[in-house]
N, C-alpha and C positions, 0 to 999 in steps of 0.2 A: 502515456507518451514514451515511457521507457521501452515498451514492447515495439513501438513504431521505430524508435531509434535503432534498436537491435536489428530489426528486420532490414532497415535501410543500410546499415553498416554491413550486414552480411551480403546483401545484393551488390553493393558497391565494391566490396573487397573481392567478390567472386567474378567481377567483370574481367574480360580478357584484354580489353583495350581501354585507354584513357577516355576515348570518345564515348564508349559504352558506359563507363563509370559516371561520367558527367551527365549523360542522358538520363540514367537511372536516378541520379541525385536530384535533378531539377523536377522530374516527374513526381518522385516520392515526397519531396519537401513541399511542393505545391499542394499535393493531396493532404498531407499531414496538417498544414497550416490552414487549409481550406480557403485558399486565395486563388486569384486568377492568373498569376504569372510568377515564375521563378526562373532566374537567369544566373549563369556563372560567367564571370570575366576572369581571364587568367593574365598574369603579368608577363609581357615580353621583356625579359630582363635586359636584353641588348639595347632596346630602344626605349625602355621605361614607358611602355604603353599598356593599358589594359585592353585585352582583346575579348570580344564576346565569343564564347566557345560552346555554349549550350543554352537552350531556352525552352521553356514550356509556357507559352502565353504571348511571347513577342514574335516578331517576324523571323521564322527559321532560316530564310534565305540570306539573312544578314550575319549568320554564324561564320566566324572567321574573317569577316570584312569590317565590322565596326570596331574602331580603335579609339580609346579615350586616354587623354593625358591625365596624370595625377593632378588633382585639384580642379579638373575640368568637369563640371557637373557634380551631381550627388555621388555617383559611382566613383569618380575620381577623388572626391573629397574623403570618402571612406578609405580609399587606398593611401591617400596622403596622411591622414590622421592616424590610421591604423586602429580605429575604434568604430563601434556600431553607430549608425545614424538612423533615427526612427522619426519620421515626420508624417503628419496626418494629411497634409495637402502639399505634395511635392511641387506642383507648378508655381506655388507662391513662395517657395524657398529662394533666397537670393542666389544660391549656387546652382539652381536648376538649369539644365542645359537641354534644350529640345533637339532631338535627332529624329526627323520625320521618317526615316527609312525603317526604323525598328518598330513603329506602331505602338508607342507607349502613351500617346496623348490622352487616351481614355482613363489612364490610371492616376489616382490621386495618392492613396496611401503608399508609403515607401519605407522599407526596412532593409538596410544593407549592412553586412558584417564583413570584416577583413578575413581572408584566409592566410594564416600565418604559420610558418614552419621555421623553427630555430631563429625567431626574431625577424625573419624576412617575409615581406609581403609577397605571397604567391598569387593572390587574386582577390576577387570580391564576390560574395554570394548575396543576391538580393531577392526579395519577394515584393510584389506590388498588387494593389487591389483597387477596383474602380471606386468603391465607397471611400469617402474621406474619413479616415479613422486612424488612431494610433495603435499599432500592434502592441499587445500586452506583454508583460514581463516574461510570462511563460513562453510565448512565441519567440521572443527575442533570445531567451536562454536556449531554446531548441535550435534556433538557427546558428548560434555561436557553437553549440555542440557539434552540429553537422559540419560546420566549416573546419573545426579542428580535425574531424575524421577525414575530411576531403584533403586537408593539407598534406597528410601522409601519403595519400594516393598520388597527388600531384608531384610531390618530392620524388617518389619512386619513378614516376614517368619521366621526370626531368633527368634523373640519374641514368636511366636506361636509354636516353636519346629519343623518347617518344613525344617530346615537346617541340620538335622541329616545326610543326605546323603553326605554332604561335609566333615564331620569329619570321620577319620578312626577309628571307634569304632566297637566292636564286634556286630554281629547281635542280640545277646541275651541281649545286654545292654539296660536297660529301660531308655529312655530319660526323663529327668525332664524338664517339660515345665514351663517357667516363663516369666514374664514381668517386666521390670525395669522402675521405675518412680521416683518421688521425695519423699524421706522420710519426712513425714509431722507430724505424731504423733507417738512417739515411742511405742513399744509394739508388742505383737504377737496375732493375731486373727485367729481363725480356725472356718470355718463354710461353709455354702452353699450360693451361690450367689442369690440375688434377684435384678433383673434389674429394675432400675427406669428410666423413660424417659419422655420427655415433650409431651404435647398433640399435635396432628395433625402434628407430625414430623415423616414422613415415615422412614427416615434414622435411627431413634433411636428405632424403634419397634423391640423388641427382638424375637428370635425364641422360640416358645412354642408349645408343642403338645397339642392335645385335645382328651378327651375320649368321647365327645359328638359331633360327626360330624354334626348330624342333627341340633343341636342348633346353631352351628357356621354357617351352610348354611342359616338357617332362619334369623339369625342376619345380615348376609351379604346382603341377599335379601332385608331386610327392609331398610338397609342403602342405597343401590343402588336406591331403589324406592324413597326414600326421596330426594336424590340428583337429580334424574330425574325430580321430581316435582319442586325442587328449580330452575333448569335450565329452565324449561318451564315457570315458573313465571317470571324469568329474561328476557326471550325472549319476552314475551308479554309486559312487562314493558318498554323495550327499543325499541320496534318496531318503534315508531315514533322518536326516539332519535338517532339511529345509522343507517348508510348507510347499504344497502343490503349486501355488501361484509363482513362487520363486523358482521352482524347478522348470517352469515354462520357458525361462530365459535360455536354458540349454537347447530346447527345441527350436527356439528362434534362431540361435546360432547355427544349428545344424541345417535348418532350412536355407539360411543365407549362404551356406557352403555347398548347397546343391548346385550341380552343374548348370542348371537353368537360371541361377541367380548370379551372385558376385563372380564366381569362377568363370562363368561364361563370358561376362563382360571383360574380365581381365584377359582371357584368352584372345578375345577379339582385338584388344589393344596390342598384345604381344605379336599377333599375326601381321601387324603393320610395321614390325621391325623394332619394337621397343623391348628392352630387357625386362625380365619378370618383375624385379623390384620397382622399376619405374612405372610399369603398367598397373601394378597393384596400387601404388600411390595415387595415380590419376583417378582410378575408379573409386577408391575410398574417399578421396577429396571431394569428388562430385556428389557422392551420397551424403557426406557430412554437411556440405553446403545446403543441400536440399532439406535435410532434417532440421538444421539450425534456423532455417528461414520460416519454418512452420509456426503458426499461431499457437497451436496446442502445446502446452508445457510438457505433457507426457511424451508426445512424439518428438519434440525438440530434444529431450533428454536421450532419445535413442541414438543420437549422433555419437554419444560416448560409447555405446555398445558396438557401433560400426567401427569406431577407431580402435577399440580393444581387439576386435576380431582381426582387423588389418595388421595390428602389431604382432599378434600371435602367428599369423602366416609369415610375416616379414622375418621374424626371428628364425623360422625354419629355413627360409630362403638364404639366410646369412650363416648357415652352419659352417660354411667355409670362410668364416669371418677373418681368420688370420691370413687369408690369401691376399697379399699386397697388390695394389693396382700396378699397372705398367707405367713406370715413370719415364717420360721423355727425357732426352739428354738435357734439355733446358726446362725444368719443371717450375711452375708457379703453384704453390700449394694454397688452395682456397677452401673455405668452409664457413659454416655458420659460427662455429667456435673451434678453431684449430687448436689442437693440443700439443704439448711438448713432445709426447711420444710420437705423434705424426711427423714431426720434424726429424726426429732421430731415425725414422724408418726409411727416409729418402736416401738412396745411395749417395755416397760421398762424391761431391763435385757436380751433382746434377740439380741441386736446389738453387734456383735463381731469385726467388721471391716468395713472400708470404702475404696473404690477404685474408683477414678474418672479419666477419660481420660484427662479432662481439669482441669486447676487450679494449684495452687502451695501450698507450706506449709504454706503460709500466706494468702491464700484466706479465705473468710468468713466461708465457710463450714468446712475448716480445723481447723480454730480457734474454731468453735463450737464443732467439734469432739474432740479437745484437752480438751475443758472444760468438756466434758463428759467422758474423759479418754478412747476414742476408737482408737485403732491402725489404722492409715490412710496412704495411699499412693496416692498422687495426680500426675497429669500430666503424665499419663501412655500413651505413644504414640502408635498408631496403635493397640490398644487393641480391639479385636473383641467382643465388649460388647454384641451385640445381640445374640451371640452364647453361652454365658456363664450362661444363666438362669439355676439355680438348680445345677450347677457344684460346686464341693468342691474346696475351695480355702484356701490358707494360706497367711495371710497378714503380712509381715515382715516390721513393721513400723520403725525399726531401720535403715535398709539399703535400704528401698524403693523398695522392691521386692515382687511380687505376684506370688505364685506358683499355677498352675492349675492341678487339679486331682493329687495331690501329692501321691507318693508311701507310703506304710505303714511306712517304715523306716524313711522317712523325716517327716511324720506326728508325729511320736513318738518323734523325736528329738525336734520339735518345741513345742509339748505339754509339754515336760520337761522344756523348756525355759519359757513357759507361767507359769508353776507351780513355777519356781524360782522367776518370777516377783511377783506373789501373795505372796510368802513367804517374799520377801523384803518389800512389802507394809505392811504386817502384823507386821514385825519387826519395821517399822518406826512409827507404831501407838503409840508406847511408847513415841514418841516425842510430841504428841498432846498438852499436857499441858505445855510443856517447852518453854521458850522464844527463839526467833531467835536471839541468842547472840553468838558472836565469843568467842573462848577460851580466848582472851584478852579483853573481856567485851565491845565489840562494839555492840550496840543494833539496830536492824532493825524491822520494822513492816511488817508483811506478810499478804496481803489481797488476796481475790479471785476475779477473773473475772467471771461473770455469766450473764445469760440472761433468764434462765429458773427457774421457781419456783420449779420445780421438782429437781433442782440441789442443793437446799438449804441444805438438810440433809447431802449430801456429803461434802458441803462446811463447815458446822459446825463441822462435824466429823474429818475434816482435820486439825482443830486447827486454822482456819482463825480468824484473829483479826478484820475482817470487810470486806466490799466489796469495792475494789479499782476501779472496773469498772462494772457497771450494763449496759448491752447493751439493751437500751430501744427499739431498733428496732425489737427485737425478737417477742414481742407480736403483733407488727404491721404486721409482716410477717405471723403470724399464722391466720390472718383474711382475709376476702374478701373485707374489707373496713377499713377506719381509725377507730380505737377504740374511743369510746366516752370518755368524761372527766371522767365520773363515772366509766366506765370499766377500764380505766387506773388507777384511784385512788385506786380501789380495789386491783389491782395487786401490785402497788407500796407500799400500806400500809401493805400488807401481808409480803413483803420482809423487810420493815423497822421494822415491829413488831417482826419478827423472830430474827433479828440481834441486836435489841436494847439491851443495849445502844451503841453497837459497831457502828462505822460510816459506812454509805452506800453512796457511790459516784455514782450518776446517771448521765449518759451521755445523753444529749438531743438527739433527733432523728438523727441518722447518716445513711442516705441512699445515694445511688449513688455509683459509682465505681462498685464493684462486689456485692453490696447489693441492690437488687431490690425488690420493692413491686409490686405484680401482678396487683393491681388496680391503681398503680401510676407509670407507666413505664417511665424510663428515657433512651432514646436511643441517644447515642452520639458516634461520631467517636473515641474520646479519653476520655472515662468516668473518668479516674483517674485524668485528668487535667480539668475536667468539673464541672458540676452542682452536687455537693455532700456536705454532712455534713451540716455545719452551713449555707452554701450558699443557700441550699434548704429551710431551715426553716426561714431564714431571708426574703426570697422572698415570703414565705407563713406564715406571722405572725399569721394567724388564727390557723395554726397547732401548731406553737411554743407556743402560749399563752394557748391553751387548755392543752397541755402537761405540761407546767410550773405550771398552776393552779392545775392540778391533782397531781403533785409531792408535791407541797406545802401543799395542803389539806391532802395528805396522811401522812405528817409528824406531824400532830397535836397530841400532847401528847407524841411523841417519841423523838423529838429533836436530831435525829442522821442523818438527811439528809444533803448531800453535792451534789452540782450540778456542772457539768463541760460542757464546750462547745467544740464540735469537729471541726477539720479542720479549725482552726483560722489561717488566713494568714496575717492579718494586724490589727492594733490597732482599727481602725474604726469598723471592724466586731465585735471585742470583746466588744467594748463600746455599740454598738447597741444591741447585745444579752443581755448584762447586763441591758440596759434600758428596754427592753421588760420584762425581769424577774422581775425587780422592779415594772413595771406596773402591772403585774399579782399579785404580792405580795400586792400592794396597794389596788387592787380591792378586794382581800380576806379580808384585814383588814377592809375595808368599809362594807363588808358583815358580819362582827362580829367575824371572826376567830381570835383566839389568838395564833399566831405562831411566832417564831423568824425567822429572815431572815437567810437562811443557808449560810455556807461557800461556796464560788464560786471560781472555778478554770477554767483554759483553758488547752486544750491539745496542746502540742507542737509536730506537725506532719509534718511540712513543713519547709524548710530552712529559709524562711522569719520569721517564728516564733522563730527559733533559734536565729537569729540575733537581734530580738526584745525581747528576753526573759527577759532582765532586766526591760524594760518598762512594759511588761506584769506582771512580778512579783510585780512591784510597785503598780499595780491596783487591783490585785486579791489575794486571800488567799493562793492559791497553784498552782503549775505547775505540769502537768502530761504528761509525754512523751509517745506518742504512737509509739513504736519502729518499728512496722510493716510498717506503712506509711512513717515514717521519713527515714527509711533505703531505701525504694523505691524511695523517692524523692531526697535524697542525691546522690544515685548511678545512678539515671535515669534508673531504671530497673523496668519494669512492673512485679509485683510479681505474676501475674497469667499467665505469658508467659513462657511456658516450654522451649522455645528456648534460653532464657537468664536466666533461673532459677539458673544456676550455678554461675551467677554473683551477685545474691542477697545474701548478707551475712552481718548480723548485726554486725559481729566482724570486719568489715572493719575499718581500722584505722581512716578514715574520719568520720565514724559514732561514734566511741568511743570518738574522740575529740569533736564532736558536743554535745554529752551527757555531757561531763565534763563541757563544756562552759555553758550549760543550768543550771546544778546543781550549779556551782559557782555563776551564776547571781542570782538564786533564794535565795541562802544562803546570798548573799550580801545584799539582801532586807529583810532578816529575815524571809523568807517564806520556806515552805516545798516543796521538789521536790520528786515526785514519778515516777515510770515507770510501765505502765500497758500493754505493748506489750508482744508478745510471747517470746521475749528475756529474760524476767524475769523468765520464766520457763525453761531456758536452763542452765543446771548445770555448764557448762564451762563459760558461759556469766555472771552468778551470781557473780563469783569471781571478774570480772572486774567491775560490777555494785556496789558491796560493796566498792571497792577501789575508785571509782569515787565519792562516797559520797551520793548516793540516801538514802533518809530517809525511803522509803517504796517501796516494790515490790508487784505487783499484778499479779496473774497468775491463771491457772486453778486449781481446787481443787485437781486434781490428781497429779499435780506437786508440790504442797505446801510442803508435808512432805519431799520430796526429796531435795527441795531447803533449807529447814530448816536444813537438815542433812549436806549439804555443809557448810552453815554458821556456824554451831556449831563445825565444824572440821577444818576450815581454819582460822587461826588468821588474823586479819586485817593488821598486819605488813607484813605478807607474801603476802596478796592480793595486798597491795600497791606496794610491790616490783615487783610482777608479772605484775601489770599494767604498771609500769615504763618500764619493759622489752618489753612488747608487743607493747607499743606505739613507740618503736624504730624499729618495724618490719613493712614491707610494704605489706606482703601477708596475707590475712585473713585466709587462710588455715594453714599457719605457726602459726598464732596467736591461732587458735583453737587447734592445736596439742600441743602447749606449755601449754595452760590452761588445756587440758584434761590430759596431763602427770602429772600435779600437782594433779589432782583428783585421778589418779591411784596411785601416790606415797602416797597419804593420805588414801589409801585403800577405795576409793570411786568409783572404776571402774565399779561397778554394776549399776551406774547411766547412764553410757554411753551405755552399752550393757548387757543384761541379761546374767548371768553366769560368769561375771568377778568377 
């Protein structure tokens, strides 16, 4: 049965249209279960009706015409209950509903299973048989498995606008195509898509046309010749090392690279006006699907060889890999997994939005986009990235929706919302020189998070009172090697000089998790519980000491440096990091530098640090909560996993209580407590953070004026009352609604959604 499942899944995923996929599914499932009929009903979400969309065994003329209400008949009952129904004699069942047009009167046995995607009923898959019998457990399990596979295909079709045929809409109605993901950076971005993709990844190569077919043919021929030469060299080198049967693989590769084989097919596609990389991907994909659908295990495994060969050719095609794409004046950066470096490469002022298939609102690229004030949607499932190059998009960062080729009316509506955003930002500029002080005189310090020197001007114009988090890993990401001590010193000194005498808190190198260095890869099964943050630099003291020396040297004459250590999980880690910092400081004193020892703090990002926060506060000058990671670890939710993104919520009562515990412990030791996670830039969360007692909040420059507006309009007495109320609640969504209602009542609704 596993072989059958694999073959069906391959065929369905290889279908070019939803109709083709459904047709394949009903045919293959009917054959596998050895029954007389298999039918798929899809849910018309607008009218809440199940529509017969494909059948093998019932009347095909009724496809698209028969509509069933939930709870109407056995099919409707499956949709209503959301669970399988298996009966041996359907006509005798009390819920049986006879529809003469579809020709099911001869069938008695009935098995129906719901098609569910992210808890939503997408349709119903049924099989029927003339003989009165109950389908066995294996058949039921098979059908459930097939429905789960089909759910993903349907969800993709829905997202790309291919479900229009299910809904009863007029033929002249213009369908608005959109994808839903995770709202990650609020705002509205309108522009044209530029696809970014990793090197030598065939699956990520976008569709692009070419005006110079001859150049693409020449480039491809050069790449093929280079791969042929590589393989011949490998064949000679391993002649005495590998047995003859293993050597045969090289001959297979060389035959596949013959002009009458794969290259000929790719050339044919290039001649239709497709660029070489895209043509290669199309041909390789076709051959992989053909091999993977084969019954023979040996032949099926040859798909791996085809893919390997394709990657080898692709790598040569990408020899000009550092050649940046042409960015339109209004660029929407999209990709399967957009990286921080991809954001940095877009010319200043041209990046209007970011859309990524993977990641979440708290992944590193989203945090960087937030610092830059770029509307962002992360974790967009089934987005056909490769097909969107140059396509006009609207990024709705408030609701996590991306519109594709929007009609003029929709574009006009969102352009108006974007204008309202700009107007609000202009109005908030008048707060720049005013303190972040509540109407009842409670004062907070507002700092900025930054990692880019280019972000300094925005930070200063926002009215920032200093830098609460400098992400020192950003300069490391922008290079192809570790930056030298002097290179780091120059960068750090520039930042310290611009903000002096305001404090600048520099976090030591924090890599691992979702922050990777291309020249220092960390591959782990569970990276967020692995080698990251201070764990990496304590294991590599040479990296830590070089960075510490650079930071200390950069502070000479400015005296505004503060340093903090990330991902501290125990006292011994904190003590060892402090020992190394003191070692670097002593070395510099011996070299003749006259610099004071900076204030040093630790980041509270894991539950163990929360429980030891009093001991940490007694040893260090300040505690800084990293709410992104702390939320992740308290809730046991991977913040980059779109399947559980709905469970990640910094307003969870467990998180709020942990924050209060940390602040109370810091204050008990007479130390400052700040928070530098993305929570600090959330208007609703800021009310709770004020009441909890944080001394300073650090956020993106774009968020700072808005958070100041909240603080200056919500009295501390009201904030504390609201905190007492929400700490009695158990649902994070209820907590958010309660706090957002307070914002709306205070006439601050524009912070939640433009136009309010």
